[in-house]
N, C-alpha and C positions, 0 to 999 in steps of 0.2 A: 525364316519367319517373315510373316507379312503383317503390315499394320492394319489390314482389314479385319472385320469381325466375322462372326458366324453368319453364313449365308443360308437362310431358310428357303426351302422350296415350298412356297405358299402362293395362293391366289390373291392374297392381300399384300399389295406392294408396300403399304405404309408399315405393316407389321415387320416385314422383312427388312426394310430400311432402318426401323427403330432398333431391332435386335442387332443388326450389323453395326450401327453406330455405337450402341451401349457396350457391345462386346469388343470394340476395336481398341487397339493400343493408343491411337491418337486421342480418343475420347478420355481414356483413363489419365493420360498425361495432362490433358487440359484441366481435368478435375483436380489433379494434384497441384497444378499451378494456381488454381482458384483458392484451394485450401491454404496454400503457402501465403498468398496475399492476405487472406482473412486472418491467418495466424500473425502476420506482421501487424495488422490493425489491432488485434487483441493484445499484442505485446506492447505496442506504443501507447495505446489508449488504456488507462487504468480501468480494470473491470470491477463491476459490482460495488462501485462507490455510491454514497447517498446521492439521490437525484438532485438536491439543491447544489451540490458541488459541480455537476455537469451544467446546470443552468448558469451558474456564476462563470464557468469557464467558456462556454460557447454562446451564451445568450439564448433567449426563448426560441428564436426562429430555428437555428441549427440544432438546438436541443431536441425539438420535436422531430426533425428529420432524422437525426442519428438514432433517436428512440424508436422510430418506425422501422429503421433498418436493423435494429437489434445490436447496435455496435457497443452498447454498454454491458452486454453479456454475450459476446460473440460465440463462445464455445457451447452455449446452451440455447442459442437461437434456433428457430425452426429451420431456417434455410441452411444453416451450417450442418445440422443433423441430417437434413435431406441430402446434402452433398455427400456426407459420409456414407449414407446408405447406398446412394447411387454408385459411389466409388467402390464400395464393397461388391455390389452386384457386377459392376463392369470388370473389376479385377478378377472376380471369380469366374466370369464367363471367359476372360482371356486365358485363365489357367485351364479351364475345362476344354477350351478349343485347342490349346497348344500342347498340353501335357501328354495326351495319347500319342500325338505325332512324335514328340521327343522320346517317349519311352520306346516306341517302335524303332526309332532311329538308333537309340542306344543299344537295342538288342540286335539290330540289323548288322550283317557282315558286308553288305553292299557287294554281293558276289555276282551281280548281273552286269558288271562292267565288261567291256570288250577290249581286245588288244589295241584297236584303233584309237579308242578314247585314252588309253594309258599313254600312247605315244604323244598325245597333245598336252600332257601335264608339263608344267614348268620344271618341277623337281623330278627327274627321272634318270635312270641309269640302266645299262645292260652289260651282260658278260656271258661268257661261255665256260663250261667246265666239262672235263672228260668223265662225266657221270651220266647215269641214266636219268630220264626225266623224273622218275619218282624219287631217286636218291637226292637229286639237286633240290627238289621241292621240299623234301624232309629236312635236308640240311639248312635251307633258308628259314623254314618254320622254326627249327630248333634255335637258330641264332636270334630270330626275332623274339622268341619267348625269353631267351636269356637277357634281352634288352628291355624286358618288361611288357611286351606286347602279348595280347591274347590272339591266338591264331586259329584259322580254319582252312583246311585243305580240301579242295573240291576238284573233280574231273570235269573238264569243260572243253568242248570243241577240239578233241584230240590233243588237249593240253591240260596242264594242271594249274589252277589258280590258288595261290596262297594269299588269303585275306587276313589282315592283322589290324588291330585297333588298340588304342591306349588313351586313357583320359576321357572315356565316354561319360564319366560322372560329371563332367562339366555341365551337362544339361540339367543336373539337379540344382545348379546355381540359379537358373531361371525359375525353376519350380519352387525352390525354397524362398527365394527373394520375393516373388509375387505372392506366395501363400502367406509370408510373414506380414505383408501389408494388410491382408484380410484379417489375420489373427490379431495384429496390433490394433487395428481399427475396432474390431469387435470388443477387445478388452477395454479400449478407451471408452467405448459407448456404454459398457457395463458400469464403468466407474464415473460416468458423466451424470448429469441430472436427468437423463432420459428415464430411468425407472421412476423417479419422483414425478416427472411430467406425465408419464403414462397413468399414474395413480390420479393425477389431477384431471386428465382428459377422460378417463373411463370409469373411475371409481369414486367420483364426487368429492375428492379432497380439494380444499380451497385454502389459500393463505389467510391467516388471522391478522386483521388490521387494527384491532382494538388494543386495550390495555387491561391489566388485571393480573390475578394470580394464575400461574401456569396450570395448577391442578384444576382450575375451573374452566379452562378453555375447552369448547365442545369437541366432540369426536371427529367432526368433519375437518378439523384443522390439525389432527394428530395422525402420525404415521405409526404403524404397528412395529413390533420388534422383528417381524419377518421382512421388513423392507430390505431388499437385496443390496442396495448401495446408497450411501449418503455421506455427507460431510457437513458437520455442524459444530457449534460451540456451546459451551456452558460455563457460566461464572458461578463459582462456589465460594461462599464466605467461610472463614474458619469456624469449625464446629457445626457446619450445615452439610446436608446430603442432597445430591441431585440424582434424579432418575431419568432425566430427559436431556435432549440436546436441541438447540434452536437452529433451524435451517433458514437462512435469510433468503427471501424471494423478492422480486422486483416490487410487488404490491403488498408485501407483508412478511409474515413468518409462518413456518410450519414447525410443529412440535414433534420431535422424534422420540418415541419411547425406547428405553434401553432395557436389556434383559438383566441389568444389575444396577445397583446404586453406588455412587462414589461419595464417600464422606471425607471432607478435608480436615485433617487433624491440625496441621501446621504448615504455613507457607514460609519458605526461606528466601531471602533475597539479599544479594551483596552488590555493591556498586563500585565502579572505578572512581578515581578522584574527579573525573569530569562529570560525574552524575549519571553516566550511562550504566545500565544494568550489567553486572559482571556474571552473576549466577542467580538463577531463581529455580526453585524446585518445590514440589508439593508432596508432603507426606499424607498419603490417603489410605483409607480402609475401603475395600471393595466388598459389597454385600450382594451375593447372588440371590436374585429374587425367586429362583426356581427351587433350589435345594437348601437355602439358608446358609450356605457356606460363606465365610468371610476370611479375608486375608489382608495383610498390610503390604504396601508397596510405596516406592518413592519414584515420582515422575520428574524427570529432568529434561532440559532441552536436548534433543537428539537421542534421548533414552526413553522411548515411549513404553507405556504399559499395553500389552496386547492380551485381550481376554475375550473368548467367545467370538473370535473373528473381528473384533472391534479394536482398533488401535487408538489409544488415548495419548495425545501429545500435549506437552507443556507449551502453550501458545503465548500467553501473556499474563499480566496480572492487573488487578484493579482494586478499587476500594470496596470493601464488603459491608459498608454501612457504618462508618466511624461516627461516634457520638461527638457533637461539637457544642461548645458553650462559648457564647459571644456577648459582646456589649454593643448596643446600637447607639449611635450618635446622630441627632438630627442634622441634616445638611441644608435645611431651609428654615426660615422663621427666626424669631428672636430668642428661642429657647435652646439651652445647651444641656438640658436634663437628659442623662443617659438612661438606658433601660436594658435589662438582660433579655437574651433570646437564645433558644436552643434549637438544634437541628440534627438531622441524621442524613449522611450522604446517601444520595439516590432517593431521598424523600423530599417533602415540602413542608414549609411552615407558614401559617397565615400571619400576616403582619398588618396591623391597623395603624395608620399614621394620619392623624387628623380625621378628615372625613373620608379618606381613601383607604381602600383595602388592597393589599398586595399579597402575592404568593412568592415566597422565597424558595426557589428550587435548588437544593444543594446538589451540585453536579460533580464536585471533585474535592479531594483533600490530599495534600502531599506532606508527609512528615518532615521532609527536608528538601531543600532546593540548592543545587550547586550553581552558583552564578559567577560570572567574571566581574569582579569588583575592583579591577585595576584602575588606577587613577585615569580618569578621562575615558574609560571604556564602558560600553554598554551593549554587550553582545546580544541580549534579549530585549532590547528596546526598553530597558528598565529606566523609569523616570521620563519616558518619552511623553511630552505633552501634546495635546491635540488642538490643531487648527488655530493659531494665533496670527496676528498681523505682523509679518516678518519685517516689513519695511520700517516700522517704528520700534522694533524690539531693541535695537542697539541704543537708540535715543532714550527710550524709557528705562533702560538698564534692567531689562527683564532677562533673568537667567532661565529661559525656557528651552524646550527642545531636548532631544536625546543627548546625553553626555557621552556620545559615541566617538571613538577615535579608532578606526580599523587598524591603525598601525601600532596601537599601544600594546604593551606586554600583557599577558594573561595573568590574572590573580584569582584562581578559582577557590571559592570558599562556600561552605554550607551556610546559607543565610536563614535557615530555619523553616518552620512549617508555613504553609499557605492554604487558603480555602478558596474555592471557586463556586460561584452560585449565579443563578439568574433571578432577576427581580421582575416579576410579571404583573402588570397592572390589570384593572378590571376589563380592559378592552382586549386583552390577550397579547399586547405588545410587551416585549422583554428586551433587556440589555443584560449582557453577561459581565460579571465582576470577578476580580481575583485580588485578594488582600493578603499581605504577608503578616505573620503574627509578630515578628520582631523587626526593629528598625534596622535599616541597612546604612552603612557608612558610604556616602557618595560625595565626592569632592570635599572630603574632610568634615562633612556634617552628617548627623544621624537623621534619617527620614523614614517615615512609614510609607510604603508604596501601596496605592489603591488603584488597581488596573480596571479598565473598562473597554468594552468593544461592543459594537452593534451587530456584528455578523461573525459566525464561527470561523469564516475563512480569513478574517482579519487578525492582525497581531494586537495584543493588548497595548493600550496607551495608559500611562501611569500618572496619577496625581501624587505629588511628593508632599506629605504632611510632616513638618519638622517635629522632632521629638523634643518635649519640654524638659524642665528640670526634674520632673518626676518620672522621666522616661516613658511618657505616654503622649496621647494626643489631646488631653483635656484643655491645655492652655490655648491651643489653636482653635479648638471647637468653641471655646468661650469667646475668642476674638471674632470668629465667624458670626456667632450669634449677636455679638455687640454691633457688628457691621450691619446686620439686618434690623437693628433696633434704632428708629429715628431719634429717640430720646438720648440713647447712648452716643449717637453721632453728634448731636447738638452739644452734649456735655464735653465730648472730646474736642470739638471745634472751639468751644469757649476756653478750654484749658490751653489749647494751642495758641490762640490769640493772646492770652494772658502771658504765656511763657515767651512768645516771640517778641513782644513789645516791652520797652522799658517802662518805668513807672510814670515818667512824664507823658509818654505816648499813650499809655492806658488811660491817663487822666483826661485826655482830650475827648474820648468817647467815640468820635466819628471814625477815626482810623481803626480803633479796636473793633468797632462794630463791622466795618468793612472786611477786616481780616477774618473775623469770626464767620461772617457770611460766606467768604471765599472758601475757607476751610470746610465749612458745612457742605457747600456746593461740591467741593472736590470729593468728599466722602460719599455724597449722594450719587455722583457719577460713577465712582468705583463700585458702589453697592448695587448699581443697576436700577436706580430709581427711574431712569429714562428709557428703560427697556433692556439693554444689554449691559451687563456688569463686567468688572475686571478690566484688563488692559484693552479689550475689544471696545468697551464703552469709552475708555479714555481716548483711544484712537479715533473713534467716531466724533468725539467732541473736538479733538484737535484738527480734524479735517475741515471744520467750520471756520478755522482761523486762516487768514491768507498764508500761502505757502512760504513766503519769505520770512514770516514771523513764527512758523511752526516749531522750528528747532529751539528757539529761545523760550517760546511758550511751554514746550514740553519739559524743558529743564526746570522752569518755575513751578509747573504743575507737579512734577515728581518730587521736588523738594518739599512742597506743601503737603503732598499726599503722605510722604514718609513721616513728616512731623505729626500730622493728624492721626495717622495709624498708631504711632507710638503712644499718643495720649489715649487713643481708643483702647489700646492694650492695657494701659494703666487702669482705665475705667472698668474693664472686664475683670482684672485681677482684684480690684477693690471690692467689686460686687461678689466675688467668690471668697473674700476674706483673706487674700494673699497680700503680702507686702509689695510695694511698688518696685518695679524692676530697675536695677541700677544701669546707668548708661555705659555698659561695657561693650567690648568687641563681640563677646559671645552673644549678648542680648541683641546687639545690632545685627549679627548674622542670623539669629533666629527670626527677627522681624523681617529681614529681607526674604528668607525662605518662606515665611508665613504669608508675605504679600504675594509672592509668586503663586503659592498654593491657593490663596483666596481668589486670585484671578482665574486659575485653572478650575476651581470648584464649580464655576458657573457652567462649565462644559462637562461636568461629571455625570449629570443626568440621572441622579438618584436622590430621593428624599432623605435617605439615611446612609450612614457609613457603618459597616459591621466590622468590629474589631475582634479577632479570634483571641480568646482568653485561655481556653483549655480544651483538651480533646482526649478521647479514648479511641485509639486506632483499632480498626478491624480490617484485616487483609482479606483479599479474595484472589483466587486463582482462576485464570481463564484457560480452559482445556478445550482442545479440538478433538472431536470424535469422528472417526472415519471408518467406514466399512467399504472395502475395495476388493470385491471378488475378482475384478478384472486384472488385478496386479499380476498374479501368476500367469494369466493368459498373455499379458503384455511381455512378461519375462520370456515365456516360451516363444512368442513372436520375435523378440530380439535375438534369441538363440538361432531361430531359423534364418533371420536376416544375416546374422554373422556367418553362419554356414554357407548361405547362398552367395554372399559377397566373396568369401574365400574360394568357393568352388568356381565362381565365374572368373576370378582374377588369377588364381594359382593352379587351377587344373586346366591343362591345355589338351584338347582332343587332337590326336594324330591318327591317321590311317595310312596303311601301307598295303600295296598290292604287288604281287610278284607273279608274272605270267611265265610259266616254264613249258617249253616245247622241245621236241627232238630236232636235232640237226646232225649233220654228218660229224662223226667223231665224238658225239656226246649230246649235251643239252644246252639250250640257250635260255637265259632268264632276263626278263624286262621288269624293272622295278619302277614304281611310281609312288610318290608320297604327297600327302596334302594335310592341311590344317586350316582351322577357321581364322586364326590370327598368325600371320607370318612374323616371327620375332627372331632375334639373334640366337636364342636358344634352339629354335626350330632349325635354323640354318646349320648350327653346329651339329645337331643330332642327325640331320640329313647327310652332312659330310661324313660323319662317323659311320653311319649305316652304309654309305656308298663304298667305304673302304672295307668294312668288316664282312659284308655279305659276299662279295666276290672272292674272298680269300679261299685258297684251296684247303681241303680238309686235311 
C-alpha cells in the first residue's frame, strides 16, 4: 500500500493535486490528529455552560476569542463538522482506492512467479522424490491443503507450479477498519446537532430568546415531530403534562414537539445520610397524541422509557412551584413591624418597601438540608460573615468569620427547609439570598442563618441572627430597630450613665452628662451615623486615635458599647411590652451574638429579611428526551471496527509456492514461503512445512 492518493489524469493540475491530497492516507491521519486535539479541548473545557460562567473564568478578552473559535460547543461548531465531513470523504476515497486492489490480491494466486525469483526468497527449501512431476506436485498440493491452505496447480515452462495461500482474509481488516471510521462518523453526525443546524440554516428555524408560555412560542422557534435527531430536556411538575422538550442553543432555546405527552403522577426521591440523592424516579402516564392510547410507566436512572424512537431518561429533579408563606422584617429604619408575604417558586412577588418597589424572584426551595454541624465545623460556609476588619477583630472581641475547622469530625444533620430568592430593585440590580426556616445550633447557640451573595458563582455568606426566648428573630429585629432610632439610643445612653455611676457621681451632673454623651456617641458610631456602621465603623473611629493608644481605647470602647447595647435591648423590650431581661449568662450570650449580627447586618444589602413560616411542596421531574437514529449505525460501525482489528491482528496471510520439474530418477521440488509479518508462529509453520512436504509418500 502507498500513502499517496488517487492520481487523476487531468489537464487541471490543481484538481489532481487536491484529489490526491484528500484521498491520501497521510491527509486522513492528519485529520484524525486534529479531531483528537479538538476532542481533548472539548473534554477539558466544560461544554454548553452559561456564557457568564465563561466570562468569569476567562475574562472578557479570552472569552471573546474562545467564543469566536467555538470552543464552548466544540462538537457542534462549524469547523469541527467540516473536519468530520472532509475526514469521511478522505477515508472513503482511501477505501475506494485500495479496496479493489486488495480484493484482486485476495483472489490472485500470484502464479506469474518464476523459478529464479523463488530462489531469492529467504524462506525456501528443495528436495527430490522418485516420483513423476505430476505425482510430486499432487502430493505437495494435498499436504498443503491438509495444512489449511487453498491450492492451485498450473503447468508452466515445462514444470508444474503449486500456488497456495492462507489467511487472505487479512485484507478485510483494512477494509472493515476504514469503513467503520466512515460508518461511525456518519452515525455520530446523525446524532449530533447537525440536523437541527440544517433546519436553522435552510428552513428558517431560529432560537427563541424571550420568555413566556411555551404554547405561545411562534412556529419559527419550534421543531416538528419529524425532526430526525435531537437531545432536549423538560421539567414537569406533579400533576402536569408536557408535550415538548427544550433544546438549549448558544443564543436561546428551540422547542421540540413530541408525538406524545408525558404526565407526571408522582415523583419519588430518597437520600443518603449525606444529603446526596440515593434514588429518584418518576411515575408517568404517556398519552399518544396520534391514536389516544395511554399507558403508565416508571422512569428511573439508567432505566429509560423508549417510545416511538424517543428515549426518555430520568435526568434530575427540581421544584415544581412550591407555595411559600413568609414573614418580612425590615432591615433598615426604626420600625420593627413585620408583614406577611407569599410566593411561588419560579415566580415573582412585588414588594413595596417605603418609596421603593422590589421584585422578589423565588428561585429555589429545599424541604430539607443536610449540613455538617459538628463543633467548630462549617463545611458549607455556614455562618460565614462577609468582609470585616480582621486586624481589630481579636481586640474588639468579634466572633466573626466562618466557624470552620477542616480537621473537625463530621456531624451530619437535617437542619430543615430553606428558601432561595433574588431581590431585584427598580434598576434591575439583584442580590441572591438563602434563608433557613429553622434555627441551627452553632457553637452551642441557636441562630437563624440568612445567606447572601452578589454573583451566582460565589458561595453564600451568612448572617447569624440569634434565636430569642420565643424561638424567633423578633427580639433581635426590635433591637436592630432601636439601634436605628436616635431617641431610643439617647434613652439607652441615659440609662447606661445612670447605671454606671454611683448616686454621688450622678449628683454632680457633669460626669453623668459626659458619660451619657460618650455612650450616645458610641451607639451612634455603631449605628452608622457617620457613614459605615457596625465594627467597620468602630474600626474607622479607632484609626483616628494614635496607634499606641488604640488597644486601650478599643477595650474602653467595647466595654461601653456592650453596656449601652444592653440598655438599648431593655428599651426595645419595654417598648414591646416585655419584661426586662435578667443579667444571666444566656442573655449575655444572646447580646454577644446579637451585637455580631447587628454589625454584619450593615453588609447584608437587603431592606427586608424574609423568614419562611410555612410551605406546600410541589416536586418536579427533569427528563431528558433523545432521538438518536445514529445509535444503531454507530453500533454497526463498532462491529466493523472490532472485526477489522481482529482480522488485522489475528489473521496472518501466508503464501507458498512449489516449483516441480523433472530430473533424472524422479522430480525436484523448490518451495518458497512468504508473509507480510514475520513472527515466531510463521517461523514454526515454515519449519513444520519444510519437514512434512519432503517426506516420502
